[in-house]
N, C-alpha and C positions, 0 to 999 in steps of 0.2 A: 936196150930199149925193151920194155915189157908191155907191149900192146899188140893187139890182134888185128892186123890189116884186113882180113876178110870181113870183119864186122863194120868196116868203114866204107863209105861210098867212094867209088873211083875218083870222082872230082875232088874229094877231100884229100885223097892221097897225093894228088898233084899239088896241093897247097902245103905240102910238108915243109919246104924251106921257110914259109911264113910262120909255121908253128915253132921253128927254132928261134926266130926273132921274138916271137911272143914269149917263149920260155925264158929267153935272156932278159926280157923286160921285167917279168914277174920275179925272176931270181934277184935282179938288182934291187928292185923295190923292197922285197922281203929282207934283204941284207941291210938296207938302209934303216928299216924299222928295227931289226935285231940290234944294230949298233947304236940306235938312238939318234941317228941323223934326222930321221923323220919322227916327229913326236906323236905320242898317243895319249888320249885323255882317259882318266879314270874317274869314276863317280862313286859317291858315298852311299850307294844303295845296290842291291843285287841286280845284276844284268845277266839274263840267260839268253845266250845267242844260239839261234837255230840256223844252220847253214850247210853248205857243201863246198866241194872244190871242183864241181863239174857243172857245166851249163845244162839246162834242161830239167825235166821233172824228176826229182828224187823224193818228193813227198813232204816238202817243207810246210805247206799249208795244213795238211792233216796233222803234222807234228805240232805246229803252233796251236791249232785248235785243241789238240789233246792236252797240251800244257795248260791252256786257259781253263779248260773244263775241269782239270784236276786241281788247279791252284786257286781258282776264284772263290771257293768257299772258305779258304784259310787266309788269303792275303788280298789286298787291293792291288790287282795286277793290271798292267797296261801292255799294249803291243805297239811297237814302232817299226814301220816298214818304209822302204824307199818310195813306194807308190808307183811302181813301174807302169809305163804307158798311160799315165793320167795326163790330163790336159792342163794341169796347173803345176806350179813350182813352189818350192819353199815348204815351210812347216804348215800343217793343217791338222786339226782335231775333228774327228767325225762327229756330226750332230744329226738331229732328226731329219734335216733337210738335205743331207749330203748325198751325192750320187757317185757312181763308180768313175765317172769322168773326172771327178774332183780328187779322188784319193786312190784310184786304181781298183781292179777287180778283186784281188785277194784281200786287201784291207776292208773293202766294202762287204765282202763275205763274212769276215770276222765281226764287223759291226752289226750286220743283220742277225747273226747267230747269237751274239753276246752283247745286246744293247746296253747292259749295265757295266760293261768293261770299256775303259778308255782305249780308243783305237786312233793312233796318230800316224802321220806320214811325214817324211822329211829326207831329202837327199843327203844332207850333211847331218849325220846323227849326233856329232859332237855339239851342234847348236840346237838340234831338235830336242834332245833330252832335257836341257834346262827349261825350254819352253813348255814341254809336256809337264814337267814338275811344277812349273808356275801355274799352269791351268788346272792340274790335278795334284795339289800338294799332299794329299793323303796317299799317293801311290807308294806301295811298299816293294814292288819288284816290276821290272820291265822285261818283256820278251822281245828281243831284237830279231826280227824276221829277215832271213837272208843277209846276214851281216858278217859272216865269218871271214871273208876275204877283205873286208873293209877295216883295216887295222888302225884307223884314226881313233877308234874307241876300243878300249880293252874290256872285255866281258869277264866276269868272274867264273862263269860256267859256260863252256862251249860244247854244243851238241852238233856233231857233223854227221850228215846222212849220206849214204851211198847206195845206189840202186843195185839190188842183188843180181839183176841181169846185165849190169855194166859197172862192175866194181872199179873203183878208181885205180886199183892195182893193175888193171888190164887195159886202161885207157891211155890216151896220149893228149897232147896239148892242142888247144885251138890254133888254127881252124881245121887241122887234120882230125883231131879227136874232139873230146868235149871238156877236157880239163881246163879250168880257168885259174888254177893256183897250183903250186908245187905239191907233189904227193907228200913231201916231208912236212908240209904245213899241218897235216893231220895230227902231228905230235903236240900241237898246241891245244887240242881238244881233250876234255876230260871224258867225254862219252862219244862213242861211234855207234850209230844205229844202221844196220843193214835193212833197207826198206824193200817193200814190194816182193817179199819172199813168197814162195808158194806155201799155202797153209799146211801142206803135208811135209814141210822141210824136216828131215831126220836129224837126230843128234849127230850122226856121223857127218852129214853135210854141213851142219852148223860148225863143227870142230874143224873141218877142212877150210871153210871160209875164214874162221878166226885165225887159223894158222897162216893163211895167205896174207891177211891184213897185218900180222906180226906187230901188234900194238905193244906199247910200253906197259910195264907191270902196273902202273898206277892208273891206266886207262881201263874203262869198262866198255864191253861190246854187247849190244842187244840186237835182236832180230824181230822184225815186224812184218805184218802183211796188211793188205787193204781189205776192209770189210764194207761191202756195199749195202746200203739201206734200201727201203722200199721207195720206188719212184713216186713223186708227188707232182700234181699239176702246178705249173709255174705261177698261176694266178689263184685258182680256187683252193689249192693245197690238198685236194682229194688224192688219195693214194691209189696205186695200181700195182697189181702183181704180174710180173713178167711170166710168160708161158710160151710154149712151143707154137701156140696158135697165132701169136702176134708177130707181125713183121715191123721192123724198126728202121727209121731214118735217124742215124746217129749224127749229131751236129757237134763238132768239137773245135775249139781254138785253144788247145793246151799242148804242152811240150811232148807229152808221152801218153797217147790214148790206148796203148797196147793192152794194159790190164782191163780196161773197160771193154775193148773189143773181144777179149778172151771171155769175159762174162757173157756178152751177147751171143757168142758162138755156142755157149752152153745153155743159155736161158731163153733164147728167142727162136722163132721159126726161121727167120732170115733177117739180115740187117744190111743196110746200105749206108755209106758214110759221105758226109760233106765236111771236109777238113779245111780249117783255116789255120793261119799261123798262130803261134802262142800269143795270148793277150790281144787277139784280134778285136778291133772296134767294129761292131756290127753296124751296117747301114740299112736303110729301108730297101735298097736293091738286094742286099743279102737276104733279107727276110722274104722278099718276093721270090728269089731263087730257091730258097728252102721250101716255100710253099709249092712251087712248081715241081720240084723234085719229089716232094711228098705225094702230090696228086698223081704223079706218074706211076707210083707203086700200085699194082693191080689188086693186092689183097684187100679184103673188106675189113679185116681186123688189123689196124696199123696205128702206130703212134710215132711222134718225134721225140727223141731222147737227147738230153744234153747234160753237161756237168754243172755243178754249183757255181764254179768260177765263170763259166759261159753265161749262166742264167742271170748273174748280176749285170752283165753287159747287154743282155737282151731286154731287161725290164723297162728300158725307156720306151719300148713299143707296147706298153701294157694294154692299150686299147685293142690293138691288133691281135695280141696273144690270147685274149679272153675266149675267142672262138676257135683257137688252134689246139689240137691235142698234143701240146708240148709239155713233156714231163722232165723232171729234174731228178737225177740219181745222186743221193748223198753218199759220201764216203767217210769212213773213220779209220784211224790207225789202230791196229790191234797187235799187242806184243805176243810173241810166240813163247812156248816153253814156260808159261805161267810166271814170266819175269816182270810183269807190270809193277807189282809191289816193290821190287828191288829198284827199278828205274825211278818210280815215284819217290822213294825214300832218298835217293841220291839228290834229286832236285829239291825236295822239301828240306833236307838237312843243310844243303848249301844256303838256301834263303834264310833259314832259322839261324844257322851258324854266323852268317854275315850280320844279321840283326843283333845277335848277341855280342859280336865284336864291337859294333857301333855303340 
């Protein structure tokens, strides 16, 4: 067993027997797919899958946004997500009147950033893809967000992400660890991206991680970091530069706020955090509590800061937010070692090669 117990919370270690049951279940499921007992659907267009084998934040949203940003000038692309924590079920295509409650926070974020791109949700991707193509028949490629472990649909290009601070090689299965799929499943991916690396990652460190991952010869590995943009007000969109003079109330409902906290340790005078569960649906009571916590900060120069994913779930309180100093910090994925062109070429060549075959 290759995992590091000190990294795990004691209560999760006590759940170790349940992790063995979980592992057995995913092992059997994968073998049923491998042997064809469970069927998988294939579609006659390029499907690019962005996923991971661990629960929690590995940077799937920034990767999906990166792909959309790079591809939309060349192809009619669409995104398809499950729509986690939305209040609706079934297939839905985002429109001008869509809210985060209808499609989920991450798809809503994609829709707001790329209004000219088709953004759809559907739990059963095998049925959602034909519906999406019916609604947008000019679609040339679909980016499947968080779909790697859902083998009912076979993607032509699989991109698996793993957090540099918690590589899947050092993790264990739920609920003791964070793995939700077998480590060996990574062999189905054509590309592995080590995310959330420190910007100063050395070539030696890169080679050590690559050796630990021990990928197949035909697989490619890349390394990326998070780049934070200038915070902007959630309503007025006016920007603000962080400084040591500003104290910050950080409001998060994401899986892994550690990189953002590290940024604030460097860029702010002090910060305080109000943390909610991942994909938390904010209530008016939450907003009142946030305001109360903010008012308790003694500094004269202070703001509230949140993430883009949290912002789309807070926008329903638009009227109340107009007078609050609530700022949103955007993030983008950035490839290290000048390897973005190589990554882009792999994805572009896959889509063009698929179209040529058709």
